[in-house]
N, CA, C and O atoms as CSV, one atom per row, in Angstrom:
chain,resi,resn,atom,element,x,y,z
A,1,UNK,N,N,-6.991,1.487,-16.820
A,1,UNK,CA,C,-5.773,2.201,-16.500
A,1,UNK,C,C,-5.273,1.688,-15.146
A,1,UNK,O,O,-6.027,1.656,-14.174
A,2,UNK,N,N,-4.021,1.294,-15.089
A,2,UNK,CA,C,-3.455,0.767,-13.855
A,2,UNK,C,C,-3.142,1.887,-12.865
A,2,UNK,O,O,-3.129,3.065,-13.220
A,3,UNK,N,N,-2.895,1.499,-11.640
A,3,UNK,CA,C,-2.572,2.471,-10.593
A,3,UNK,C,C,-1.320,3.258,-10.938
A,3,UNK,O,O,-1.251,4.466,-10.713
A,4,UNK,N,N,-0.327,2.561,-11.490
A,4,UNK,CA,C,0.928,3.227,-11.850
A,4,UNK,C,C,0.692,4.250,-12.956
A,4,UNK,O,O,1.262,5.340,-12.927
A,5,UNK,N,N,-0.143,3.902,-13.925
A,5,UNK,CA,C,-0.460,4.857,-14.993
A,5,UNK,C,C,-1.210,6.075,-14.443
A,5,UNK,O,O,-1.025,7.195,-14.919
A,6,UNK,N,N,-2.047,5.845,-13.449
A,6,UNK,CA,C,-2.762,6.959,-12.822
A,6,UNK,C,C,-1.794,7.883,-12.090
A,6,UNK,O,O,-1.933,9.105,-12.132
A,7,UNK,N,N,-0.811,7.284,-11.420
A,7,UNK,CA,C,0.192,8.092,-10.722
A,7,UNK,C,C,0.975,8.940,-11.719
A,7,UNK,O,O,1.236,10.116,-11.463
A,8,UNK,N,N,1.350,8.351,-12.853
A,8,UNK,CA,C,2.073,9.099,-13.885
A,8,UNK,C,C,1.221,10.261,-14.397
A,8,UNK,O,O,1.731,11.363,-14.599
A,9,UNK,N,N,-0.070,10.020,-14.607
A,9,UNK,CA,C,-0.969,11.086,-15.065
A,9,UNK,C,C,-1.084,12.186,-14.003
A,9,UNK,O,O,-1.126,13.370,-14.339
A,10,UNK,N,N,-1.135,11.801,-12.740
A,10,UNK,CA,C,-1.202,12.788,-11.668
A,10,UNK,C,C,0.083,13.608,-11.604
A,10,UNK,O,O,0.043,14.802,-11.310
A,11,UNK,N,N,1.213,12.975,-11.877
A,11,UNK,CA,C,2.488,13.700,-11.913
A,11,UNK,C,C,2.481,14.746,-13.015
A,11,UNK,O,O,2.979,15.858,-12.833
A,12,UNK,N,N,1.911,14.382,-14.167
A,12,UNK,CA,C,1.810,15.343,-15.275
A,12,UNK,C,C,0.972,16.541,-14.861
A,12,UNK,O,O,1.335,17.688,-15.120
A,13,UNK,N,N,-0.154,16.261,-14.216
A,13,UNK,CA,C,-1.094,17.310,-13.852
A,13,UNK,C,C,-0.653,18.134,-12.656
A,13,UNK,O,O,-1.000,19.310,-12.548
A,14,UNK,N,N,0.116,17.520,-11.749
A,14,UNK,CA,C,0.513,18.219,-10.533
A,14,UNK,C,C,1.954,17.856,-10.153
A,14,UNK,O,O,2.169,17.071,-9.229
A,15,UNK,N,N,2.927,18.414,-10.848
A,15,UNK,CA,C,4.325,18.090,-10.528
A,15,UNK,C,C,4.765,18.608,-9.167
A,15,UNK,O,O,5.818,18.209,-8.671
A,16,UNK,N,N,3.976,19.493,-8.551
A,16,UNK,CA,C,4.343,20.046,-7.248
A,16,UNK,C,C,3.816,19.215,-6.094
A,16,UNK,O,O,3.961,19.608,-4.937
A,17,UNK,N,N,3.202,18.065,-6.388
A,17,UNK,CA,C,2.674,17.209,-5.334
A,17,UNK,C,C,3.783,16.663,-4.450
A,17,UNK,O,O,4.967,16.867,-4.716
A,18,UNK,N,N,3.387,15.978,-3.409
A,18,UNK,CA,C,4.333,15.405,-2.453
A,18,UNK,C,C,4.782,14.036,-2.966
A,18,UNK,O,O,4.399,13.007,-2.409
A,19,UNK,N,N,5.587,14.023,-4.018
A,19,UNK,CA,C,6.020,12.781,-4.649
A,19,UNK,C,C,7.218,12.195,-3.930
A,19,UNK,O,O,8.103,12.916,-3.468
A,20,UNK,N,N,7.230,10.885,-3.846
A,20,UNK,CA,C,8.322,10.175,-3.201
A,20,UNK,C,C,9.084,9.381,-4.246
A,20,UNK,O,O,8.562,9.081,-5.319
A,21,UNK,N,N,10.314,9.047,-3.924
A,21,UNK,CA,C,11.160,8.321,-4.865
A,21,UNK,C,C,10.577,6.945,-5.175
A,21,UNK,O,O,10.807,6.407,-6.258
A,22,UNK,N,N,9.822,6.367,-4.233
A,22,UNK,CA,C,9.185,5.066,-4.476
A,22,UNK,C,C,8.139,5.155,-5.582
A,22,UNK,O,O,7.928,4.182,-6.305
A,23,UNK,N,N,7.477,6.310,-5.726
A,23,UNK,CA,C,6.536,6.504,-6.830
A,23,UNK,C,C,7.263,6.418,-8.163
A,23,UNK,O,O,6.782,5.778,-9.098
A,24,UNK,N,N,8.421,7.063,-8.250
A,24,UNK,CA,C,9.201,7.052,-9.480
A,24,UNK,C,C,9.721,5.648,-9.788
A,24,UNK,O,O,9.724,5.224,-10.944
A,25,UNK,N,N,10.155,4.939,-8.768
A,25,UNK,CA,C,10.655,3.570,-8.959
A,25,UNK,C,C,9.550,2.657,-9.479
A,25,UNK,O,O,9.800,1.824,-10.350
A,26,UNK,N,N,8.337,2.801,-8.960
A,26,UNK,CA,C,7.208,1.974,-9.406
A,26,UNK,C,C,6.883,2.246,-10.873
A,26,UNK,O,O,6.626,1.318,-11.640
A,27,UNK,N,N,6.896,3.511,-11.256
A,27,UNK,CA,C,6.628,3.868,-12.659
A,27,UNK,C,C,7.733,3.331,-13.550
A,27,UNK,O,O,7.465,2.808,-14.632
A,28,UNK,N,N,8.970,3.457,-13.101
A,28,UNK,CA,C,10.104,2.952,-13.885
A,28,UNK,C,C,9.981,1.447,-14.097
A,28,UNK,O,O,10.213,0.950,-15.199
A,29,UNK,N,N,9.621,0.735,-13.056
A,29,UNK,CA,C,9.478,-0.726,-13.168
A,29,UNK,C,C,8.401,-1.079,-14.188
A,29,UNK,O,O,8.585,-1.987,-14.998
A,30,UNK,N,N,7.290,-0.372,-14.153
A,30,UNK,CA,C,6.167,-0.629,-15.074
A,30,UNK,C,C,6.557,-0.368,-16.525
A,30,UNK,O,O,6.045,-1.022,-17.433
A,31,UNK,N,N,7.456,0.582,-16.744
A,31,UNK,CA,C,7.867,0.967,-18.097
A,31,UNK,C,C,9.229,0.371,-18.483
A,31,UNK,O,O,9.869,0.836,-19.426
A,32,UNK,N,N,9.658,-0.643,-17.760
A,32,UNK,CA,C,10.925,-1.341,-18.044
A,32,UNK,C,C,12.127,-0.409,-18.072
A,32,UNK,O,O,12.990,-0.522,-18.941
A,33,UNK,N,N,12.176,0.497,-17.129
A,33,UNK,CA,C,13.305,1.417,-16.982
A,33,UNK,C,C,14.094,0.965,-15.761
A,33,UNK,O,O,13.559,0.874,-14.657
A,34,UNK,N,N,15.365,0.686,-15.978
A,34,UNK,CA,C,16.221,0.235,-14.880
A,34,UNK,C,C,16.568,1.415,-13.985
A,34,UNK,O,O,16.645,2.554,-14.445
A,35,UNK,N,N,16.774,1.138,-12.720
A,35,UNK,CA,C,17.193,2.193,-11.804
A,35,UNK,C,C,18.194,1.616,-10.825
A,35,UNK,O,O,18.205,0.419,-10.540
A,36,UNK,N,N,19.035,2.505,-10.318
A,36,UNK,CA,C,19.985,2.100,-9.288
A,36,UNK,C,C,20.172,3.258,-8.331
A,36,UNK,O,O,20.043,4.428,-8.691
A,37,UNK,N,N,20.480,2.889,-7.102
A,37,UNK,CA,C,20.659,3.884,-6.049
A,37,UNK,C,C,21.895,3.484,-5.248
A,37,UNK,O,O,21.784,2.893,-4.173
A,38,UNK,N,N,23.078,3.812,-5.782
A,38,UNK,CA,C,24.316,3.377,-5.125
A,38,UNK,C,C,24.504,3.967,-3.734
A,38,UNK,O,O,25.036,3.307,-2.841
A,39,UNK,N,N,24.075,5.187,-3.554
A,39,UNK,CA,C,24.108,5.825,-2.238
A,39,UNK,C,C,22.673,6.022,-1.798
A,39,UNK,O,O,21.785,5.293,-2.240
A,40,UNK,N,N,22.440,6.967,-0.962
A,40,UNK,CA,C,21.062,7.191,-0.553
A,40,UNK,C,C,20.501,8.514,-1.054
A,40,UNK,O,O,19.307,8.773,-0.905
A,41,UNK,N,N,21.345,9.353,-1.644
A,41,UNK,CA,C,20.887,10.695,-1.971
A,41,UNK,C,C,20.367,10.866,-3.398
A,41,UNK,O,O,19.647,11.830,-3.660
A,42,UNK,N,N,20.701,9.976,-4.325
A,42,UNK,CA,C,20.257,10.107,-5.714
A,42,UNK,C,C,19.883,8.736,-6.281
A,42,UNK,O,O,20.412,7.706,-5.863
A,43,UNK,N,N,18.961,8.753,-7.240
A,43,UNK,CA,C,18.588,7.544,-7.969
A,43,UNK,C,C,18.799,7.836,-9.442
A,43,UNK,O,O,18.382,8.882,-9.939
A,44,UNK,N,N,19.447,6.911,-10.143
A,44,UNK,CA,C,19.679,7.067,-11.570
A,44,UNK,C,C,18.785,6.091,-12.323
A,44,UNK,O,O,18.822,4.883,-12.089
A,45,UNK,N,N,17.980,6.640,-13.235
A,45,UNK,CA,C,17.096,5.837,-14.072
A,45,UNK,C,C,17.735,5.728,-15.450
A,45,UNK,O,O,18.273,6.709,-15.964
A,46,UNK,N,N,17.680,4.528,-16.058
A,46,UNK,CA,C,18.300,4.321,-17.356
A,46,UNK,C,C,17.350,3.534,-18.258
A,46,UNK,O,O,16.911,2.434,-17.925
A,47,UNK,N,N,17.042,4.145,-19.434
A,47,UNK,CA,C,16.209,3.464,-20.431
A,47,UNK,C,C,17.061,2.503,-21.242
A,47,UNK,O,O,18.290,2.553,-21.194
A,48,UNK,N,N,16.402,1.634,-21.984
A,48,UNK,CA,C,17.104,0.652,-22.809
A,48,UNK,C,C,17.910,1.303,-23.923
A,48,UNK,O,O,18.875,0.709,-24.404
A,49,UNK,N,N,17.539,2.509,-24.345
A,49,UNK,CA,C,18.288,3.187,-25.402
A,49,UNK,C,C,19.546,3.876,-24.871
A,49,UNK,O,O,20.275,4.511,-25.633
A,50,UNK,N,N,19.804,3.751,-23.555
A,50,UNK,CA,C,21.013,4.321,-22.966
A,50,UNK,C,C,20.825,5.674,-22.320
A,50,UNK,O,O,21.724,6.159,-21.633
A,51,UNK,N,N,19.671,6.298,-22.526
A,51,UNK,CA,C,19.405,7.595,-21.885
A,51,UNK,C,C,19.298,7.410,-20.383
A,51,UNK,O,O,18.808,6.388,-19.902
A,52,UNK,N,N,19.766,8.418,-19.644
A,52,UNK,CA,C,19.665,8.310,-18.189
A,52,UNK,C,C,19.218,9.629,-17.587
A,52,UNK,O,O,19.374,10.697,-18.179
A,53,UNK,N,N,18.656,9.520,-16.393
A,53,UNK,CA,C,18.172,10.670,-15.642
A,53,UNK,C,C,18.474,10.410,-14.173
A,53,UNK,O,O,18.133,9.355,-13.639
A,54,UNK,N,N,19.109,11.369,-13.529
A,54,UNK,CA,C,19.416,11.264,-12.108
A,54,UNK,C,C,18.511,12.206,-11.328
A,54,UNK,O,O,18.391,13.387,-11.654
A,55,UNK,N,N,17.875,11.663,-10.291
A,55,UNK,CA,C,16.923,12.420,-9.487
A,55,UNK,C,C,17.355,12.361,-8.022
A,55,UNK,O,O,17.614,11.275,-7.504
A,56,UNK,N,N,17.436,13.507,-7.349
A,56,UNK,CA,C,17.726,13.486,-5.911
A,56,UNK,C,C,16.586,12.800,-5.157
A,56,UNK,O,O,15.415,13.012,-5.469
A,57,UNK,N,N,16.926,11.998,-4.187
A,57,UNK,CA,C,15.918,11.241,-3.441
A,57,UNK,C,C,15.386,12.004,-2.242
A,57,UNK,O,O,14.769,11.407,-1.360
A,58,UNK,N,N,15.608,13.301,-2.189
A,58,UNK,CA,C,15.116,14.120,-1.079
A,58,UNK,C,C,13.608,14.261,-1.188
A,58,UNK,O,O,13.042,14.195,-2.279
A,59,UNK,N,N,12.976,14.453,-0.063
A,59,UNK,CA,C,11.537,14.571,-0.083
A,59,UNK,C,C,11.122,15.955,0.363
A,59,UNK,O,O,11.681,16.431,1.351
A,60,UNK,N,N,10.203,16.634,-0.268
A,60,UNK,CA,C,9.569,16.213,-1.515
A,60,UNK,C,C,10.497,16.431,-2.709
A,60,UNK,O,O,11.410,17.255,-2.665
A,61,UNK,N,N,10.247,15.684,-3.759
A,61,UNK,CA,C,11.041,15.838,-4.975
A,61,UNK,C,C,10.587,17.124,-5.659
A,61,UNK,O,O,9.389,17.366,-5.808
A,62,UNK,N,N,11.536,17.932,-6.067
A,62,UNK,CA,C,11.204,19.227,-6.683
A,62,UNK,C,C,10.463,19.018,-8.011
A,62,UNK,O,O,10.728,18.058,-8.734
A,63,UNK,N,N,9.529,19.932,-8.320
A,63,UNK,CA,C,8.722,19.813,-9.540
A,63,UNK,C,C,9.547,19.699,-10.818
A,63,UNK,O,O,9.127,19.018,-11.753
A,64,UNK,N,N,10.704,20.344,-10.883
A,64,UNK,CA,C,11.517,20.280,-12.090
A,64,UNK,C,C,11.946,18.840,-12.371
A,64,UNK,O,O,12.011,18.433,-13.531
A,65,UNK,N,N,12.239,18.072,-11.332
A,65,UNK,CA,C,12.643,16.677,-11.520
A,65,UNK,C,C,11.462,15.797,-11.902
A,65,UNK,O,O,11.617,14.844,-12.665
A,66,UNK,N,N,10.289,16.111,-11.379
A,66,UNK,CA,C,9.092,15.355,-11.741
A,66,UNK,C,C,8.777,15.579,-13.222
A,66,UNK,O,O,8.455,14.631,-13.938
A,67,UNK,N,N,8.869,16.823,-13.676
A,67,UNK,CA,C,8.624,17.128,-15.091
A,67,UNK,C,C,9.626,16.401,-15.982
A,67,UNK,O,O,9.252,15.837,-17.010
A,68,UNK,N,N,10.896,16.414,-15.589
A,68,UNK,CA,C,11.924,15.707,-16.365
A,68,UNK,C,C,11.658,14.208,-16.382
A,68,UNK,O,O,11.841,13.557,-17.411
A,69,UNK,N,N,11.231,13.661,-15.261
A,69,UNK,CA,C,10.967,12.235,-15.184
A,69,UNK,C,C,9.802,11.832,-16.085
A,69,UNK,O,O,9.874,10.811,-16.770
A,70,UNK,N,N,8.739,12.619,-16.091
A,70,UNK,CA,C,7.578,12.325,-16.939
A,70,UNK,C,C,7.997,12.314,-18.405
A,70,UNK,O,O,7.618,11.408,-19.147
A,71,UNK,N,N,8.772,13.306,-18.830
A,71,UNK,CA,C,9.264,13.340,-20.208
A,71,UNK,C,C,10.168,12.146,-20.495
A,71,UNK,O,O,10.114,11.559,-21.576
A,72,UNK,N,N,10.988,11.798,-19.530
A,72,UNK,CA,C,11.917,10.678,-19.668
A,72,UNK,C,C,11.146,9.368,-19.868
A,72,UNK,O,O,11.511,8.565,-20.726
A,73,UNK,N,N,10.098,9.150,-19.096
A,73,UNK,CA,C,9.294,7.934,-19.209
A,73,UNK,C,C,8.575,7.887,-20.550
A,73,UNK,O,O,8.464,6.827,-21.166
A,74,UNK,N,N,8.091,9.032,-20.996
A,74,UNK,CA,C,7.361,9.080,-22.266
A,74,UNK,C,C,8.274,9.000,-23.475
A,74,UNK,O,O,7.798,8.909,-24.606
A,75,UNK,N,N,9.573,9.032,-23.252
A,75,UNK,CA,C,10.524,8.861,-24.350
A,75,UNK,C,C,10.909,10.134,-25.064
A,75,UNK,O,O,11.471,10.076,-26.158
A,76,UNK,N,N,10.624,11.284,-24.478
A,76,UNK,CA,C,10.978,12.552,-25.126
A,76,UNK,C,C,12.417,12.925,-24.857
A,76,UNK,O,O,12.884,13.963,-25.326
């Protein structure tokens, strides 16, 4: 299991952790999910099927966004 996969598993188990936007970007890169950050306050992730998810880049990232991101990566 790679480090990125471990981080994703930790996000599932503890969405209230002190997650940073760089963690999400690393997971997105590993799963071939494009991301863009036109400003500094939000990052938009886009899967190849056209689905997208926008996450505020504030720290810490709220658990609701971590839960949405995990589902988004898993394709739900």
